[in-house]
PyMOL commands that place a pseudoatom at each C-alpha (Angstrom):
pseudoatom trace, name=CA, resn=MET, resi=1, chain=A, elem=C, hetatm=0, pos=[98.505, 86.609, 95.610]
pseudoatom trace, name=CA, resn=PHE, resi=2, chain=A, elem=C, hetatm=0, pos=[101.514, 89.229, 96.925]
pseudoatom trace, name=CA, resn=ASP, resi=3, chain=A, elem=C, hetatm=0, pos=[99.266, 92.104, 95.282]
pseudoatom trace, name=CA, resn=TYR, resi=4, chain=A, elem=C, hetatm=0, pos=[97.097, 94.936, 96.846]
pseudoatom trace, name=CA, resn=ARG, resi=5, chain=A, elem=C, hetatm=0, pos=[95.966, 92.159, 99.464]
pseudoatom trace, name=CA, resn=ALA, resi=6, chain=A, elem=C, hetatm=0, pos=[99.730, 91.771, 100.691]
pseudoatom trace, name=CA, resn=CYS, resi=7, chain=A, elem=C, hetatm=0, pos=[100.140, 94.897, 100.421]
pseudoatom trace, name=CA, resn=ILE, resi=8, chain=A, elem=C, hetatm=0, pos=[98.310, 96.831, 102.578]
pseudoatom trace, name=CA, resn=ALA, resi=9, chain=A, elem=C, hetatm=0, pos=[99.328, 95.179, 105.866]
pseudoatom trace, name=CA, resn=LEU, resi=10, chain=A, elem=C, hetatm=0, pos=[103.338, 95.545, 104.088]
pseudoatom trace, name=CA, resn=LYS, resi=11, chain=A, elem=C, hetatm=0, pos=[102.525, 99.548, 103.384]
pseudoatom trace, name=CA, resn=PRO, resi=12, chain=A, elem=C, hetatm=0, pos=[102.668, 101.227, 107.626]
pseudoatom trace, name=CA, resn=ILE, resi=13, chain=A, elem=C, hetatm=0, pos=[105.284, 98.810, 108.251]
pseudoatom trace, name=CA, resn=LEU, resi=14, chain=A, elem=C, hetatm=0, pos=[107.399, 99.811, 105.406]
pseudoatom trace, name=CA, resn=ASP, resi=15, chain=A, elem=C, hetatm=0, pos=[106.722, 103.976, 105.937]
pseudoatom trace, name=CA, resn=THR, resi=16, chain=A, elem=C, hetatm=0, pos=[107.969, 103.003, 110.258]
pseudoatom trace, name=CA, resn=TYR, resi=17, chain=A, elem=C, hetatm=0, pos=[110.349, 100.646, 110.578]
pseudoatom trace, name=CA, resn=GLY, resi=18, chain=A, elem=C, hetatm=0, pos=[110.778, 99.900, 107.166]
pseudoatom trace, name=CA, resn=ILE, resi=19, chain=A, elem=C, hetatm=0, pos=[111.537, 96.418, 105.686]
pseudoatom trace, name=CA, resn=GLU, resi=20, chain=A, elem=C, hetatm=0, pos=[115.485, 94.764, 105.206]
pseudoatom trace, name=CA, resn=LYS, resi=21, chain=A, elem=C, hetatm=0, pos=[114.208, 91.419, 104.096]
pseudoatom trace, name=CA, resn=LEU, resi=22, chain=A, elem=C, hetatm=0, pos=[110.636, 89.374, 103.654]
pseudoatom trace, name=CA, resn=MET, resi=23, chain=A, elem=C, hetatm=0, pos=[110.255, 85.649, 103.774]
pseudoatom trace, name=CA, resn=ALA, resi=24, chain=A, elem=C, hetatm=0, pos=[106.448, 84.449, 102.642]
pseudoatom trace, name=CA, resn=PHE, resi=25, chain=A, elem=C, hetatm=0, pos=[104.653, 80.819, 102.698]
pseudoatom trace, name=CA, resn=THR, resi=26, chain=A, elem=C, hetatm=0, pos=[101.826, 81.035, 100.232]
pseudoatom trace, name=CA, resn=MET, resi=27, chain=A, elem=C, hetatm=0, pos=[98.374, 78.851, 101.008]
pseudoatom trace, name=CA, resn=GLN, resi=28, chain=A, elem=C, hetatm=0, pos=[96.663, 80.028, 97.955]
pseudoatom trace, name=CA, resn=ALA, resi=29, chain=A, elem=C, hetatm=0, pos=[92.462, 78.325, 97.103]
pseudoatom trace, name=CA, resn=VAL, resi=30, chain=A, elem=C, hetatm=0, pos=[92.300, 77.357, 94.366]
pseudoatom trace, name=CA, resn=SER, resi=31, chain=A, elem=C, hetatm=0, pos=[89.994, 79.953, 92.859]
pseudoatom trace, name=CA, resn=GLY, resi=32, chain=A, elem=C, hetatm=0, pos=[93.019, 81.764, 92.035]
pseudoatom trace, name=CA, resn=ALA, resi=33, chain=A, elem=C, hetatm=0, pos=[93.687, 79.401, 89.585]
pseudoatom trace, name=CA, resn=GLY, resi=34, chain=A, elem=C, hetatm=0, pos=[90.182, 80.694, 87.495]
pseudoatom trace, name=CA, resn=TYR, resi=35, chain=A, elem=C, hetatm=0, pos=[87.424, 78.975, 86.198]
pseudoatom trace, name=CA, resn=PRO, resi=36, chain=A, elem=C, hetatm=0, pos=[87.520, 76.223, 85.883]
pseudoatom trace, name=CA, resn=GLY, resi=37, chain=A, elem=C, hetatm=0, pos=[90.104, 75.895, 88.084]
pseudoatom trace, name=CA, resn=LEU, resi=38, chain=A, elem=C, hetatm=0, pos=[91.950, 72.260, 89.423]
pseudoatom trace, name=CA, resn=SER, resi=39, chain=A, elem=C, hetatm=0, pos=[90.679, 68.737, 89.251]
pseudoatom trace, name=CA, resn=SER, resi=40, chain=A, elem=C, hetatm=0, pos=[89.225, 67.489, 92.093]
pseudoatom trace, name=CA, resn=MET, resi=41, chain=A, elem=C, hetatm=0, pos=[91.222, 64.584, 91.909]
pseudoatom trace, name=CA, resn=ASP, resi=42, chain=A, elem=C, hetatm=0, pos=[94.300, 67.051, 91.782]
pseudoatom trace, name=CA, resn=ILE, resi=43, chain=A, elem=C, hetatm=0, pos=[93.708, 69.323, 95.016]
pseudoatom trace, name=CA, resn=ILE, resi=44, chain=A, elem=C, hetatm=0, pos=[91.034, 66.780, 96.882]
pseudoatom trace, name=CA, resn=ASP, resi=45, chain=A, elem=C, hetatm=0, pos=[93.223, 65.649, 100.471]
pseudoatom trace, name=CA, resn=ASN, resi=46, chain=A, elem=C, hetatm=0, pos=[96.709, 67.246, 98.633]
pseudoatom trace, name=CA, resn=VAL, resi=47, chain=A, elem=C, hetatm=0, pos=[98.653, 70.484, 98.455]
pseudoatom trace, name=CA, resn=ILE, resi=48, chain=A, elem=C, hetatm=0, pos=[100.385, 71.103, 95.315]
pseudoatom trace, name=CA, resn=PRO, resi=49, chain=A, elem=C, hetatm=0, pos=[103.270, 73.086, 95.629]
pseudoatom trace, name=CA, resn=TYR, resi=50, chain=A, elem=C, hetatm=0, pos=[103.890, 74.937, 92.468]
pseudoatom trace, name=CA, resn=ILE, resi=51, chain=A, elem=C, hetatm=0, pos=[101.893, 77.700, 91.037]
pseudoatom trace, name=CA, resn=SER, resi=52, chain=A, elem=C, hetatm=0, pos=[103.354, 78.211, 87.041]
pseudoatom trace, name=CA, resn=GLY, resi=53, chain=A, elem=C, hetatm=0, pos=[105.180, 81.893, 87.394]
pseudoatom trace, name=CA, resn=GLU, resi=54, chain=A, elem=C, hetatm=0, pos=[103.616, 83.009, 90.783]
pseudoatom trace, name=CA, resn=GLU, resi=55, chain=A, elem=C, hetatm=0, pos=[107.012, 82.838, 93.152]
pseudoatom trace, name=CA, resn=GLU, resi=56, chain=A, elem=C, hetatm=0, pos=[108.589, 85.303, 90.646]
pseudoatom trace, name=CA, resn=LYS, resi=57, chain=A, elem=C, hetatm=0, pos=[106.390, 87.445, 90.448]
pseudoatom trace, name=CA, resn=MET, resi=58, chain=A, elem=C, hetatm=0, pos=[105.581, 87.701, 94.578]
pseudoatom trace, name=CA, resn=GLU, resi=59, chain=A, elem=C, hetatm=0, pos=[109.212, 88.302, 94.865]
pseudoatom trace, name=CA, resn=THR, resi=60, chain=A, elem=C, hetatm=0, pos=[109.169, 91.236, 92.334]
pseudoatom trace, name=CA, resn=GLU, resi=61, chain=A, elem=C, hetatm=0, pos=[105.542, 93.135, 92.245]
pseudoatom trace, name=CA, resn=PRO, resi=62, chain=A, elem=C, hetatm=0, pos=[105.640, 93.892, 96.088]
pseudoatom trace, name=CA, resn=LEU, resi=63, chain=A, elem=C, hetatm=0, pos=[108.383, 96.274, 95.070]
pseudoatom trace, name=CA, resn=LYS, resi=64, chain=A, elem=C, hetatm=0, pos=[106.925, 97.673, 92.536]
pseudoatom trace, name=CA, resn=ILE, resi=65, chain=A, elem=C, hetatm=0, pos=[103.885, 98.246, 94.205]
pseudoatom trace, name=CA, resn=LEU, resi=66, chain=A, elem=C, hetatm=0, pos=[105.524, 99.397, 97.758]
pseudoatom trace, name=CA, resn=GLY, resi=67, chain=A, elem=C, hetatm=0, pos=[107.613, 101.883, 95.174]
pseudoatom trace, name=CA, resn=ARG, resi=68, chain=A, elem=C, hetatm=0, pos=[107.452, 105.667, 95.014]
pseudoatom trace, name=CA, resn=LEU, resi=69, chain=A, elem=C, hetatm=0, pos=[107.426, 108.129, 92.343]
pseudoatom trace, name=CA, resn=GLN, resi=70, chain=A, elem=C, hetatm=0, pos=[109.671, 111.204, 92.823]
pseudoatom trace, name=CA, resn=ASP, resi=71, chain=A, elem=C, hetatm=0, pos=[110.307, 114.106, 90.240]
pseudoatom trace, name=CA, resn=ASN, resi=72, chain=A, elem=C, hetatm=0, pos=[108.691, 111.666, 87.831]
pseudoatom trace, name=CA, resn=MET, resi=73, chain=A, elem=C, hetatm=0, pos=[111.249, 109.090, 88.561]
pseudoatom trace, name=CA, resn=PHE, resi=74, chain=A, elem=C, hetatm=0, pos=[109.889, 105.906, 89.764]
pseudoatom trace, name=CA, resn=SER, resi=75, chain=A, elem=C, hetatm=0, pos=[111.936, 103.883, 92.682]
pseudoatom trace, name=CA, resn=PRO, resi=76, chain=A, elem=C, hetatm=0, pos=[110.901, 100.365, 93.948]
pseudoatom trace, name=CA, resn=ALA, resi=77, chain=A, elem=C, hetatm=0, pos=[111.254, 99.454, 97.304]
pseudoatom trace, name=CA, resn=ASP, resi=78, chain=A, elem=C, hetatm=0, pos=[114.270, 98.664, 98.920]
pseudoatom trace, name=CA, resn=PHE, resi=79, chain=A, elem=C, hetatm=0, pos=[113.681, 94.921, 99.859]
pseudoatom trace, name=CA, resn=THR, resi=80, chain=A, elem=C, hetatm=0, pos=[114.789, 91.327, 99.156]
pseudoatom trace, name=CA, resn=ILE, resi=81, chain=A, elem=C, hetatm=0, pos=[111.512, 88.531, 99.361]
pseudoatom trace, name=CA, resn=SER, resi=82, chain=A, elem=C, hetatm=0, pos=[111.607, 85.156, 98.922]
pseudoatom trace, name=CA, resn=ALA, resi=83, chain=A, elem=C, hetatm=0, pos=[108.478, 83.368, 98.312]
pseudoatom trace, name=CA, resn=HIS, resi=84, chain=A, elem=C, hetatm=0, pos=[106.863, 80.226, 98.205]
pseudoatom trace, name=CA, resn=CYS, resi=85, chain=A, elem=C, hetatm=0, pos=[103.494, 79.341, 96.925]
pseudoatom trace, name=CA, resn=ASN, resi=86, chain=A, elem=C, hetatm=0, pos=[101.752, 76.495, 97.044]
pseudoatom trace, name=CA, resn=ARG, resi=87, chain=A, elem=C, hetatm=0, pos=[97.631, 75.776, 96.351]
pseudoatom trace, name=CA, resn=VAL, resi=88, chain=A, elem=C, hetatm=0, pos=[95.760, 74.122, 98.808]
pseudoatom trace, name=CA, resn=ALA, resi=89, chain=A, elem=C, hetatm=0, pos=[92.156, 72.868, 98.882]
pseudoatom trace, name=CA, resn=VAL, resi=90, chain=A, elem=C, hetatm=0, pos=[90.364, 75.978, 99.858]
pseudoatom trace, name=CA, resn=LEU, resi=91, chain=A, elem=C, hetatm=0, pos=[87.858, 77.806, 97.739]
pseudoatom trace, name=CA, resn=ASP, resi=92, chain=A, elem=C, hetatm=0, pos=[88.226, 81.242, 98.330]
pseudoatom trace, name=CA, resn=GLY, resi=93, chain=A, elem=C, hetatm=0, pos=[90.990, 83.341, 100.865]
pseudoatom trace, name=CA, resn=HIS, resi=94, chain=A, elem=C, hetatm=0, pos=[94.233, 83.347, 100.545]
pseudoatom trace, name=CA, resn=THR, resi=95, chain=A, elem=C, hetatm=0, pos=[96.824, 82.984, 103.551]
pseudoatom trace, name=CA, resn=GLU, resi=96, chain=A, elem=C, hetatm=0, pos=[100.053, 84.041, 104.144]
pseudoatom trace, name=CA, resn=CYS, resi=97, chain=A, elem=C, hetatm=0, pos=[102.778, 83.557, 106.208]
pseudoatom trace, name=CA, resn=VAL, resi=98, chain=A, elem=C, hetatm=0, pos=[105.541, 86.072, 106.692]
pseudoatom trace, name=CA, resn=SER, resi=99, chain=A, elem=C, hetatm=0, pos=[108.471, 86.669, 108.841]
pseudoatom trace, name=CA, resn=LEU, resi=100, chain=A, elem=C, hetatm=0, pos=[110.072, 90.159, 108.004]
pseudoatom trace, name=CA, resn=LYS, resi=101, chain=A, elem=C, hetatm=0, pos=[113.330, 91.749, 108.805]
pseudoatom trace, name=CA, resn=LEU, resi=102, chain=A, elem=C, hetatm=0, pos=[112.661, 95.010, 110.089]
pseudoatom trace, name=CA, resn=ARG, resi=103, chain=A, elem=C, hetatm=0, pos=[115.095, 98.360, 109.396]
pseudoatom trace, name=CA, resn=GLU, resi=104, chain=A, elem=C, hetatm=0, pos=[114.680, 99.840, 113.109]
pseudoatom trace, name=CA, resn=CYS, resi=105, chain=A, elem=C, hetatm=0, pos=[113.391, 97.733, 115.935]
pseudoatom trace, name=CA, resn=ALA, resi=106, chain=A, elem=C, hetatm=0, pos=[109.682, 97.095, 116.315]
pseudoatom trace, name=CA, resn=ALA, resi=107, chain=A, elem=C, hetatm=0, pos=[107.547, 95.000, 119.220]
pseudoatom trace, name=CA, resn=PRO, resi=108, chain=A, elem=C, hetatm=0, pos=[105.086, 92.404, 118.227]
pseudoatom trace, name=CA, resn=GLU, resi=109, chain=A, elem=C, hetatm=0, pos=[102.306, 94.968, 120.123]
pseudoatom trace, name=CA, resn=ASP, resi=110, chain=A, elem=C, hetatm=0, pos=[103.903, 97.661, 118.222]
pseudoatom trace, name=CA, resn=ILE, resi=111, chain=A, elem=C, hetatm=0, pos=[103.270, 95.799, 114.940]
pseudoatom trace, name=CA, resn=ALA, resi=112, chain=A, elem=C, hetatm=0, pos=[99.606, 95.304, 116.418]
pseudoatom trace, name=CA, resn=GLN, resi=113, chain=A, elem=C, hetatm=0, pos=[98.902, 99.041, 117.086]
pseudoatom trace, name=CA, resn=LEU, resi=114, chain=A, elem=C, hetatm=0, pos=[100.230, 100.174, 114.100]
pseudoatom trace, name=CA, resn=LEU, resi=115, chain=A, elem=C, hetatm=0, pos=[97.958, 98.139, 111.838]
pseudoatom trace, name=CA, resn=VAL, resi=116, chain=A, elem=C, hetatm=0, pos=[95.062, 97.997, 113.869]
pseudoatom trace, name=CA, resn=SER, resi=117, chain=A, elem=C, hetatm=0, pos=[95.266, 102.636, 113.379]
pseudoatom trace, name=CA, resn=TYR, resi=118, chain=A, elem=C, hetatm=0, pos=[96.437, 102.457, 109.889]
pseudoatom trace, name=CA, resn=THR, resi=119, chain=A, elem=C, hetatm=0, pos=[93.735, 103.775, 107.179]
pseudoatom trace, name=CA, resn=SER, resi=120, chain=A, elem=C, hetatm=0, pos=[94.622, 104.293, 103.720]
pseudoatom trace, name=CA, resn=GLU, resi=121, chain=A, elem=C, hetatm=0, pos=[93.291, 107.443, 101.198]
pseudoatom trace, name=CA, resn=ALA, resi=122, chain=A, elem=C, hetatm=0, pos=[90.708, 104.938, 100.674]
pseudoatom trace, name=CA, resn=GLN, resi=123, chain=A, elem=C, hetatm=0, pos=[88.957, 105.861, 103.651]
pseudoatom trace, name=CA, resn=THR, resi=124, chain=A, elem=C, hetatm=0, pos=[90.224, 109.087, 103.623]
pseudoatom trace, name=CA, resn=LEU, resi=125, chain=A, elem=C, hetatm=0, pos=[88.316, 109.876, 100.489]
pseudoatom trace, name=CA, resn=ALA, resi=126, chain=A, elem=C, hetatm=0, pos=[84.985, 107.804, 101.787]
pseudoatom trace, name=CA, resn=LEU, resi=127, chain=A, elem=C, hetatm=0, pos=[84.856, 105.183, 98.543]
pseudoatom trace, name=CA, resn=PRO, resi=128, chain=A, elem=C, hetatm=0, pos=[81.838, 103.600, 98.305]
pseudoatom trace, name=CA, resn=SER, resi=129, chain=A, elem=C, hetatm=0, pos=[83.445, 100.373, 98.435]
pseudoatom trace, name=CA, resn=ALA, resi=130, chain=A, elem=C, hetatm=0, pos=[86.167, 100.676, 100.868]
pseudoatom trace, name=CA, resn=PRO, resi=131, chain=A, elem=C, hetatm=0, pos=[86.020, 98.617, 104.551]
pseudoatom trace, name=CA, resn=GLU, resi=132, chain=A, elem=C, hetatm=0, pos=[85.733, 100.811, 107.317]
pseudoatom trace, name=CA, resn=HIS, resi=133, chain=A, elem=C, hetatm=0, pos=[88.928, 98.749, 108.479]
pseudoatom trace, name=CA, resn=PRO, resi=134, chain=A, elem=C, hetatm=0, pos=[91.273, 97.814, 105.928]
pseudoatom trace, name=CA, resn=ILE, resi=135, chain=A, elem=C, hetatm=0, pos=[93.200, 95.629, 108.238]
pseudoatom trace, name=CA, resn=VAL, resi=136, chain=A, elem=C, hetatm=0, pos=[91.507, 93.472, 110.811]
pseudoatom trace, name=CA, resn=VAL, resi=137, chain=A, elem=C, hetatm=0, pos=[93.765, 92.383, 113.489]
pseudoatom trace, name=CA, resn=CYS, resi=138, chain=A, elem=C, hetatm=0, pos=[92.685, 88.875, 115.066]
pseudoatom trace, name=CA, resn=SER, resi=139, chain=A, elem=C, hetatm=0, pos=[93.849, 87.956, 119.108]
pseudoatom trace, name=CA, resn=GLU, resi=140, chain=A, elem=C, hetatm=0, pos=[92.972, 84.916, 118.770]
pseudoatom trace, name=CA, resn=PRO, resi=141, chain=A, elem=C, hetatm=0, pos=[96.161, 82.059, 118.791]
pseudoatom trace, name=CA, resn=ASP, resi=142, chain=A, elem=C, hetatm=0, pos=[94.439, 80.069, 115.393]
pseudoatom trace, name=CA, resn=ARG, resi=143, chain=A, elem=C, hetatm=0, pos=[93.129, 83.379, 113.602]
pseudoatom trace, name=CA, resn=PRO, resi=144, chain=A, elem=C, hetatm=0, pos=[92.955, 83.645, 110.626]
pseudoatom trace, name=CA, resn=GLN, resi=145, chain=A, elem=C, hetatm=0, pos=[91.203, 81.385, 109.188]
pseudoatom trace, name=CA, resn=PRO, resi=146, chain=A, elem=C, hetatm=0, pos=[89.677, 81.496, 105.602]
pseudoatom trace, name=CA, resn=ARG, resi=147, chain=A, elem=C, hetatm=0, pos=[85.870, 79.948, 106.220]
pseudoatom trace, name=CA, resn=LEU, resi=148, chain=A, elem=C, hetatm=0, pos=[85.719, 82.369, 109.517]
pseudoatom trace, name=CA, resn=ASP, resi=149, chain=A, elem=C, hetatm=0, pos=[87.874, 85.825, 108.446]
pseudoatom trace, name=CA, resn=ARG, resi=150, chain=A, elem=C, hetatm=0, pos=[88.227, 86.370, 104.516]
pseudoatom trace, name=CA, resn=ASP, resi=151, chain=A, elem=C, hetatm=0, pos=[84.193, 87.940, 104.057]
pseudoatom trace, name=CA, resn=ARG, resi=152, chain=A, elem=C, hetatm=0, pos=[85.203, 90.459, 106.776]
pseudoatom trace, name=CA, resn=GLU, resi=153, chain=A, elem=C, hetatm=0, pos=[83.754, 93.777, 105.613]
pseudoatom trace, name=CA, resn=ARG, resi=154, chain=A, elem=C, hetatm=0, pos=[82.448, 92.308, 102.742]
pseudoatom trace, name=CA, resn=GLY, resi=155, chain=A, elem=C, hetatm=0, pos=[85.500, 90.580, 101.495]
pseudoatom trace, name=CA, resn=TYR, resi=156, chain=A, elem=C, hetatm=0, pos=[87.467, 93.725, 101.212]
pseudoatom trace, name=CA, resn=SER, resi=157, chain=A, elem=C, hetatm=0, pos=[89.763, 93.970, 104.631]
pseudoatom trace, name=CA, resn=THR, resi=158, chain=A, elem=C, hetatm=0, pos=[92.892, 91.702, 105.053]
pseudoatom trace, name=CA, resn=SER, resi=159, chain=A, elem=C, hetatm=0, pos=[92.960, 90.392, 108.392]
pseudoatom trace, name=CA, resn=VAL, resi=160, chain=A, elem=C, hetatm=0, pos=[95.802, 89.902, 110.406]
pseudoatom trace, name=CA, resn=GLY, resi=161, chain=A, elem=C, hetatm=0, pos=[97.086, 87.296, 113.327]
pseudoatom trace, name=CA, resn=ARG, resi=162, chain=A, elem=C, hetatm=0, pos=[99.403, 85.358, 115.050]
pseudoatom trace, name=CA, resn=ILE, resi=163, chain=A, elem=C, hetatm=0, pos=[101.809, 88.541, 115.449]
pseudoatom trace, name=CA, resn=ARG, resi=164, chain=A, elem=C, hetatm=0, pos=[104.903, 87.311, 116.993]
pseudoatom trace, name=CA, resn=ARG, resi=165, chain=A, elem=C, hetatm=0, pos=[108.643, 87.549, 117.066]
pseudoatom trace, name=CA, resn=CYS, resi=166, chain=A, elem=C, hetatm=0, pos=[110.199, 85.539, 114.565]
pseudoatom trace, name=CA, resn=PRO, resi=167, chain=A, elem=C, hetatm=0, pos=[114.068, 83.874, 115.246]
pseudoatom trace, name=CA, resn=LEU, resi=168, chain=A, elem=C, hetatm=0, pos=[115.358, 84.010, 112.660]
pseudoatom trace, name=CA, resn=LEU, resi=169, chain=A, elem=C, hetatm=0, pos=[114.000, 87.243, 111.359]
pseudoatom trace, name=CA, resn=ASP, resi=170, chain=A, elem=C, hetatm=0, pos=[112.425, 90.199, 113.249]
pseudoatom trace, name=CA, resn=ILE, resi=171, chain=A, elem=C, hetatm=0, pos=[108.557, 89.640, 113.134]
pseudoatom trace, name=CA, resn=LYS, resi=172, chain=A, elem=C, hetatm=0, pos=[106.482, 86.993, 111.876]
pseudoatom trace, name=CA, resn=PHE, resi=173, chain=A, elem=C, hetatm=0, pos=[102.430, 87.109, 111.733]
pseudoatom trace, name=CA, resn=VAL, resi=174, chain=A, elem=C, hetatm=0, pos=[99.369, 85.180, 109.538]
pseudoatom trace, name=CA, resn=LEU, resi=175, chain=A, elem=C, hetatm=0, pos=[97.695, 87.068, 106.973]
pseudoatom trace, name=CA, resn=LEU, resi=176, chain=A, elem=C, hetatm=0, pos=[94.423, 86.724, 105.192]
pseudoatom trace, name=CA, resn=SER, resi=177, chain=A, elem=C, hetatm=0, pos=[92.432, 87.841, 102.157]
pseudoatom trace, name=CA, resn=HIS, resi=178, chain=A, elem=C, hetatm=0, pos=[89.285, 87.394, 100.047]
pseudoatom trace, name=CA, resn=ASN, resi=179, chain=A, elem=C, hetatm=0, pos=[91.480, 86.952, 96.853]
pseudoatom trace, name=CA, resn=THR, resi=180, chain=A, elem=C, hetatm=0, pos=[88.265, 87.288, 94.332]
pseudoatom trace, name=CA, resn=VAL, resi=181, chain=A, elem=C, hetatm=0, pos=[86.776, 90.149, 96.588]
pseudoatom trace, name=CA, resn=ILE, resi=182, chain=A, elem=C, hetatm=0, pos=[89.642, 92.596, 97.246]
pseudoatom trace, name=CA, resn=GLY, resi=183, chain=A, elem=C, hetatm=0, pos=[92.428, 90.561, 95.521]
pseudoatom trace, name=CA, resn=ALA, resi=184, chain=A, elem=C, hetatm=0, pos=[90.136, 91.004, 91.762]
pseudoatom trace, name=CA, resn=ALA, resi=185, chain=A, elem=C, hetatm=0, pos=[86.992, 92.334, 90.822]
pseudoatom trace, name=CA, resn=GLY, resi=186, chain=A, elem=C, hetatm=0, pos=[86.651, 94.673, 93.861]
pseudoatom trace, name=CA, resn=GLY, resi=187, chain=A, elem=C, hetatm=0, pos=[90.055, 95.747, 93.821]
pseudoatom trace, name=CA, resn=SER, resi=188, chain=A, elem=C, hetatm=0, pos=[89.076, 97.024, 90.499]
pseudoatom trace, name=CA, resn=ILE, resi=189, chain=A, elem=C, hetatm=0, pos=[85.813, 98.960, 91.756]
pseudoatom trace, name=CA, resn=LEU, resi=190, chain=A, elem=C, hetatm=0, pos=[88.055, 100.466, 94.704]
pseudoatom trace, name=CA, resn=ASN, resi=191, chain=A, elem=C, hetatm=0, pos=[90.644, 101.736, 91.505]
pseudoatom trace, name=CA, resn=ALA, resi=192, chain=A, elem=C, hetatm=0, pos=[87.399, 102.831, 89.343]
pseudoatom trace, name=CA, resn=GLU, resi=193, chain=A, elem=C, hetatm=0, pos=[86.266, 104.750, 92.315]
pseudoatom trace, name=CA, resn=LEU, resi=194, chain=A, elem=C, hetatm=0, pos=[89.462, 106.547, 92.946]
pseudoatom trace, name=CA, resn=ALA, resi=195, chain=A, elem=C, hetatm=0, pos=[89.336, 107.564, 89.760]
pseudoatom trace, name=CA, resn=ARG, resi=196, chain=A, elem=C, hetatm=0, pos=[86.041, 109.367, 89.679]
pseudoatom trace, name=CA, resn=VAL, resi=197, chain=A, elem=C, hetatm=0, pos=[86.726, 111.047, 93.364]
pseudoatom trace, name=CA, resn=LYS, resi=198, chain=A, elem=C, hetatm=0, pos=[90.632, 112.410, 91.777]
pseudoatom trace, name=CA, resn=GLY, resi=199, chain=A, elem=C, hetatm=0, pos=[88.645, 113.633, 88.414]
pseudoatom trace, name=CA, resn=TYR, resi=200, chain=A, elem=C, hetatm=0, pos=[90.580, 111.136, 85.937]
pseudoatom trace, name=CA, resn=LEU, resi=201, chain=A, elem=C, hetatm=0, pos=[87.769, 110.131, 84.650]
pseudoatom trace, name=CA, resn=ASP, resi=202, chain=A, elem=C, hetatm=0, pos=[86.141, 113.482, 83.677]
for i in range(1, 202): cmd.bond("trace and resi %d" % i, "trace and resi %d" % (i + 1))
show_as sticks, trace
zoom trace
């Protein structure tokens, strides 16, 4: 789960304040298991606290996605991730509870403002499928929720809420993204649009 759709929220934080440690707990939708997915007898009225290979991917893939290419050499992002991955009885929309240890101090309101104002290359280049707001910050105390927030910006945005201080690390928040839109097909469409604009398809 922890690929583009979660890293979009981490990117501005990493660039501005740095990240030292990250703890994540995911509640992943059944559509993430592919079709035909799980048996209803397995998932209804249940939480499955194991998704094969998912925690290992979550603890390594963000470091690649958020890494840097300098002088034709790739350097992964330099922070540590601990992940717990759970399958829950939600059709679409992965929810994640994140706690961060920052390299520089930041208040919750600083993080909220940073996320609200963030734009990526997709917005700068005005890609056809790019959302106007790649990150939507929810002010309500009980948001984001899959049923209410997964379809924001046609499913192309990441919703972040409950940004607050963490008594163990520094900052914690909840994020939500539509796993079958920005996490799969939509992400591929955006990549294709970017490749077209940059002339990689010529």
